[in-house]
C-alpha positions as CSV (number, residue, x, y, z in Angstrom):
1,M,-39.9,40.1,-1.2
2,K,-42.0,37.1,-3.1
3,N,-40.2,36.0,-6.2
4,N,-40.9,39.0,-8.5
5,I,-40.1,36.9,-12.0
6,V,-40.6,40.1,-14.5
7,R,-38.5,41.8,-11.8
8,N,-35.3,39.4,-12.1
9,K,-36.0,38.9,-15.7
10,S,-35.5,42.8,-16.2
11,F,-32.3,42.6,-13.8
12,D,-30.5,39.4,-15.7
13,F,-31.6,41.2,-19.4
14,A,-29.9,44.2,-17.8
15,I,-26.7,42.4,-17.1
16,R,-26.6,40.9,-20.7
17,I,-27.2,44.2,-21.8
18,V,-24.2,46.0,-20.1
19,K,-22.2,42.6,-21.3
20,L,-23.1,43.0,-24.9
21,Y,-22.8,47.1,-24.9
22,Q,-19.1,46.1,-23.9
23,Y,-18.9,43.6,-26.5
24,L,-20.3,46.2,-28.8
25,N,-17.3,49.3,-27.8
26,N,-14.3,46.4,-27.6
27,N,-14.5,43.9,-29.9
28,K,-17.0,46.0,-32.8
29,K,-15.6,49.1,-32.1
30,E,-19.3,50.1,-32.6
31,F,-20.0,53.4,-30.0
32,I,-23.5,54.8,-31.0
33,L,-25.8,52.1,-31.2
34,A,-23.9,50.7,-28.3
35,K,-24.8,53.4,-26.1
36,Q,-28.2,53.7,-27.1
37,L,-29.0,50.0,-26.8
38,L,-26.8,50.2,-23.3
39,R,-29.7,53.4,-22.3
40,S,-32.8,51.6,-23.1
41,G,-32.1,47.9,-22.4
42,T,-31.0,49.1,-18.6
43,S,-33.8,51.7,-18.0
44,V,-36.4,48.5,-18.0
45,G,-34.9,47.3,-15.1
46,A,-34.8,50.4,-13.7
47,M,-38.4,51.8,-14.3
48,I,-40.1,48.1,-13.1
49,R,-38.0,49.0,-10.1
50,E,-39.1,52.6,-9.9
51,A,-42.9,51.7,-10.1
52,E,-42.5,48.7,-7.3
53,H,-42.7,52.1,-5.1
54,A,-45.1,53.7,-7.3
55,E,-47.3,56.2,-5.4
56,S,-50.8,55.8,-6.8
57,K,-52.0,52.6,-9.4
58,S,-51.7,55.4,-11.8
59,D,-48.3,56.0,-11.0
60,F,-47.6,51.7,-11.4
61,I,-49.2,52.1,-15.0
62,H,-47.2,54.8,-15.9
63,K,-43.9,53.4,-14.8
64,F,-44.6,50.4,-16.3
65,A,-45.8,52.2,-19.6
66,I,-42.0,53.9,-19.9
67,A,-40.3,49.9,-19.2
68,Q,-42.7,48.8,-22.3
69,K,-41.4,51.7,-24.9
70,E,-37.9,51.0,-23.8
71,A,-38.4,47.3,-24.1
72,N,-40.0,48.3,-27.9
73,E,-36.7,50.4,-28.6
74,T,-34.4,47.7,-27.2
75,V,-35.6,45.3,-29.3
76,Y,-35.4,47.7,-32.2
77,W,-31.6,48.4,-31.3
78,L,-31.0,44.6,-31.2
79,E,-32.7,44.2,-34.8
80,L,-30.5,47.1,-36.1
81,L,-27.3,45.6,-35.1
82,K,-27.9,42.4,-36.7
83,A,-29.4,43.2,-39.6
84,T,-26.5,45.8,-39.8
85,D,-24.1,42.6,-39.3
86,Y,-22.7,44.3,-35.5
87,L,-24.6,40.4,-34.3
88,N,-24.8,37.2,-35.3
89,E,-27.5,35.3,-36.0
90,K,-26.7,33.2,-32.7
91,E,-25.6,36.5,-31.0
92,F,-28.8,37.9,-31.7
93,E,-31.3,35.1,-31.7
94,N,-30.5,34.4,-27.5
95,I,-30.8,37.9,-26.4
96,Y,-33.8,39.0,-28.6
97,N,-36.4,36.6,-27.5
98,D,-35.4,37.5,-23.9
99,A,-36.4,41.1,-24.8
100,I,-39.5,39.7,-27.0
101,T,-40.5,37.5,-23.3
102,I,-39.9,40.9,-21.3
103,L,-42.3,43.0,-23.4
104,K,-44.6,40.5,-23.3
105,L,-44.8,40.0,-19.5
106,I,-45.1,43.8,-19.5
107,T,-47.9,44.0,-21.7
108,S,-49.3,41.3,-19.8
109,I,-49.3,43.5,-16.6
110,L,-49.9,46.3,-18.0
111,K,-52.9,45.1,-19.4
112,T,-54.0,43.4,-16.1
113,S,-53.5,46.5,-14.2
114,K,-55.4,48.9,-16.0
115,K,-58.2,46.4,-16.4
116,Q,-58.3,46.5,-12.7
117,S,-57.9,50.1,-12.5
118,E,-61.2,50.9,-14.6
119,V,-63.2,47.9,-12.2
120,K,-62.2,49.5,-9.4
121,K,-63.2,53.2,-11.1
122,L,-66.5,51.4,-11.9
123,T,-67.4,50.2,-8.9
124,T,-66.6,53.4,-6.9
125,N,-68.4,55.8,-9.5
126,N,-71.5,53.2,-8.8
């Protein structure tokens, strides 16, 4: 398979989320927020993987839209963990920047896919 940036970044991000989850559980004894972060943060890459084998262009767009929502939710949990002092500035900054980068990539892919889908509909109908 060719080098897929969003696929690779989302997988690497999921690894970091799992490690952060372990850190929050073991060192900070925080279980509820950590579990929420784990679910949304690992779901991003899972939805991107599902999109690789989408049944149609609309299915691809749908799966990427879910990945976008999960990435946005992950940003929320990271911000909440920082605001409640479970993460210090250094712990927060790097993983937060990665989450924002992935969110931007997903959003860009979604916009392009939706535009291509609309163009195809217009040319098919004419």
